[in-house]
TIDO-829762 format. One record per residue: residue in three letters; x, y, z of N, C-alpha, C in turn. Coordinates in pm, whole numbers, padded with zeros to 5 digits, always signed. Layout:
BEGIN
ALAXYZXYZXYZ;...
***
This chain:
BEGIN
MET+01765+00594-00306+01768+00457-00262+01630+00396-00281;LYS+01626+00274-00326+01500+00203-00346+01487+00092-00243;ALA+01362+00054-00219+01334-00056-00128+01207-00127-00174;ILE+01201-00254-00144+01078-00330-00167+01020-00359-00030;VAL+00898-00310-00006+00834-00325+00124+00704-00401+00109;GLU+00661-00460+00218+00534-00529+00223+00436-00440+00298;ILE+00333-00393+00228+00232-00308+00288+00098-00379+00277;GLN+00044-00421+00389-00086-00487+00397-00098-00604+00300;GLY+00005-00688+00297+00003-00808+00216+00044-00787+00070;LYS+00076-00664+00031+00118-00636-00105+00261-00586-00105;GLN+00336-00622-00208+00475-00579-00219+00484-00460-00314;LEU+00549-00353-00268+00565-00233-00348+00712-00194-00355;THR+00756-00148-00470+00889-00092-00484+00876+00057-00462;VAL+00947+00109-00360+00933+00249-00322+01068+00319-00324;SER+01064+00449-00341+01180+00535-00323+01128+00663-00258;GLU+01218+00744-00204+01177+00862-00129+01099+00958-00218;GLY+00986+01005-00164+00902+01100-00237+00789+01037-00315;ASN+00784+00905-00329+00677+00839-00403+00544+00853-00328;ILE+00435+00858-00404+00300+00864-00348+00223+00742-00397;PHE+00156+00671-00304+00083+00549-00337-00058+00553-00278;PHE-00148+00475-00339-00280+00448-00284-00277+00305-00230;VAL-00307+00288-00103-00312+00155-00041-00444+00143+00035;ASN-00478+00021+00075-00597+00003+00157-00584+00084+00285;ARG-00695+00134+00336-00692+00226+00449-00630+00163+00572;TYR-00541+00241+00635-00483+00200+00762-00588+00219+00871;ALA-00608+00117+00951-00707+00125+01058-00664+00226+01163;ASN-00759+00301+01215-00737+00400+01322-00630+00501+01286;SER-00631+00550+01164-00532+00649+01123-00602+00775+01074;GLN-00534+00886+01090-00585+01015+01046-00486+01072+00943;ALA-00531+01169+00868-00442+01238+00776-00337+01313+00858;GLY-00212+01301+00821-00104+01365+00894-00027+01269+00984;ASP-00075+01147+01003-00003+01049+01086+00120+00998+01013;SER+00219+00954+01090+00339+00890+01035+00344+00746+01081;VAL+00390+00659+00994+00396+00515+01022+00534+00465+00981;GLU+00592+00374+01062+00718+00309+01026+00689+00167+00980;LEU+00740+00131+00866+00724-00004+00812+00852-00081+00835;LYS+00845-00191+00909+00962-00274+00937+00974-00391+00839;GLU+00871-00414+00757+00870-00527+00665+00939-00490+00535;VAL+01070-00470+00540+01150-00435+00422+01209-00564+00366;LEU+01172-00599+00243+01216-00724+00181+01351-00708+00111;MET+01374-00590+00052+01500-00565-00016+01533-00417-00004;LEU+01661-00386+00004+01704-00248+00024+01819-00219-00070;GLY+01815-00106-00139+01922-00068-00230+01898-00122-00370;GLU+01996-00096-00458+01985-00146-00595+02123-00183-00648;GLY+02124-00265-00748+02250-00306-00809+02328-00402-00721;SER+02461-00383-00718+02548-00475-00643+02543-00448-00493;GLU+02491-00330-00451+02483-00298-00308+02350-00337-00246;ALA+02268-00414-00315+02136-00451-00265+02147-00550-00149;LYS+02068-00526-00046+02058-00619+00067+01924-00688+00056;ILE+01927-00820+00055+01806-00899+00043+01779-00965+00177;GLY+01657-00950+00225+01620-01003+00356+01585-01150+00351;ASN+01577-01207+00471+01542-01348+00483+01445-01365+00599;PRO+01320-01334+00597+01245-01271+00488+01258-01119+00487;TYR+01296-01056+00601+01306-00911+00606+01450-00868+00633;VAL+01486-00749+00588+01618-00693+00614+01620-00643+00759;PRO+01715-00690+00841+01718-00645+00981+01760-00498+00991;ASP+01705-00429+01090+01737-00289+01122+01710-00194+01005;ALA+01615-00225+00919+01578-00135+00811+01431-00098+00829;CYS+01399+00026+00800+01259+00068+00806+01233+00177+00703;VAL+01109+00188+00665+01064+00289+00572+00959+00373+00645;ARG+00981+00504+00649+00887+00593+00716+00793+00652+00611;ILE+00661+00636+00636+00561+00691+00545+00475+00792+00618;HIS+00415+00880+00542+00329+00985+00595+00194+00970+00527;ILE+00085+00964+00605-00049+00950+00548-00099+01089+00509;LEU-00118+01110+00378-00163+01240+00329-00312+01258+00348;GLU-00392+01155+00314-00537+01164+00332-00598+01025+00328;ASN-00718+01015+00385-00799+00895+00376-00918+00928+00288;LYS-00946+00842+00190-01055+00870+00098-01116+00741+00049;ARG-01213+00753-00038-01278+00637-00096-01250+00634-00245;GLY-01230+00514-00298-01200+00498-00439-01324+00513-00526;LYS-01307+00492-00654-01418+00500-00748-01516+00386-00724;LYS-01639+00409-00760-01742+00308-00740-01730+00199-00846;VAL-01737+00076-00801-01735-00039-00890-01875-00099-00888;VAL-01937-00111-01004-02072-00166-01014-02062-00314-01045;VAL-02130-00395-00965-02134-00540-00985-02276-00574-01030;PHE-02290-00618-01154-02422-00649-01209-02426-00795-01249;LYS-02525-00866-01196-02541-01008-01229-02677-01027-01295;LYS-02681-01115-01394-02805-01141-01464-02804-01283-01517;LYS-02918-01347-01505-02937-01478-01569-03048-01461-01671;ARG-03013-01479-01795-03109-01449-01901-03228-01545-01899;ARG-03341-01492-01935-03469-01564-01944-03517-01617-01809;LYS-03458-01577-01699-03500-01626-01567-03558-01514-01480;GLY-03544-01390-01524-03597-01278-01446-03507-01240-01329;TYR-03382-01288-01331-03291-01260-01220-03193-01150-01258;GLU-03201-01040-01186-03104-00930-01202-03067-00880-01064;ARG-02940-00846-01048-02892-00797-00919-02784-00693-00945;LYS-02799-00579-00882-02702-00472-00902-02653-00426-00765;ARG-02521-00429-00747-02459-00386-00622-02344-00292-00657;GLY-02304-00212-00561-02191-00122-00580-02093-00137-00465;HIS-01967-00099-00490-01864-00107-00387-01766+00007-00406;ARG-01729+00071-00294-01624+00174-00295-01520+00135-00192;GLN-01396+00121-00236-01287+00078-00148-01237+00196-00065;GLU-01213+00171+00064-01155+00271+00153-01004+00275+00128;LEU-00948+00392+00099-00807+00405+00063-00735+00505+00151;SER-00605+00487+00162-00517+00586+00224-00416+00629+00118;VAL-00391+00758+00109-00290+00811+00019-00166+00833+00105;ILE-00056+00764+00070+00065+00771+00152+00181+00826+00070;LYS+00274+00889+00140+00395+00941+00077+00515+00885+00152;VAL+00615+00836+00080+00735+00780+00141+00825+00896+00183;GLU+00847+00909+00312+00930+01017+00365+01078+00983+00359;SER+01114+00867+00414+01257+00830+00417+01272+00679+00423;ILE+01388+00633+00375+01425+00492+00382+01550+00486+00470;VAL+01539+00415+00583+01647+00413+00680+01709+00275+00684;ALA+01842+00268+00666+01915+00142+00675+02024+00158+00781;SER+02022+00071+00879+02123+00080+00985+02234-00020+00966;
***
């Protein structure tokens, strides 16, 4: 079964067993379980249920596998002939999640 869920402002198409990288869940540890109630669509084909905006009594259970940091992104700015150079770096905090089950009542 497939579902389209809203996770931290982003829409993802998920099915059981999928693994995703999302922005880090606040106050979460590796091994925690989370229920997502923001299910936008459930099922596929002619049996699909489309929410308005969410499907009632549907939830997706996810399991947080680990919290980590993404690759470093270097931001370099320069204005030629002015002597202006600026170099900054950024690493995004990520959570690795696995979809455990999709529940439709």
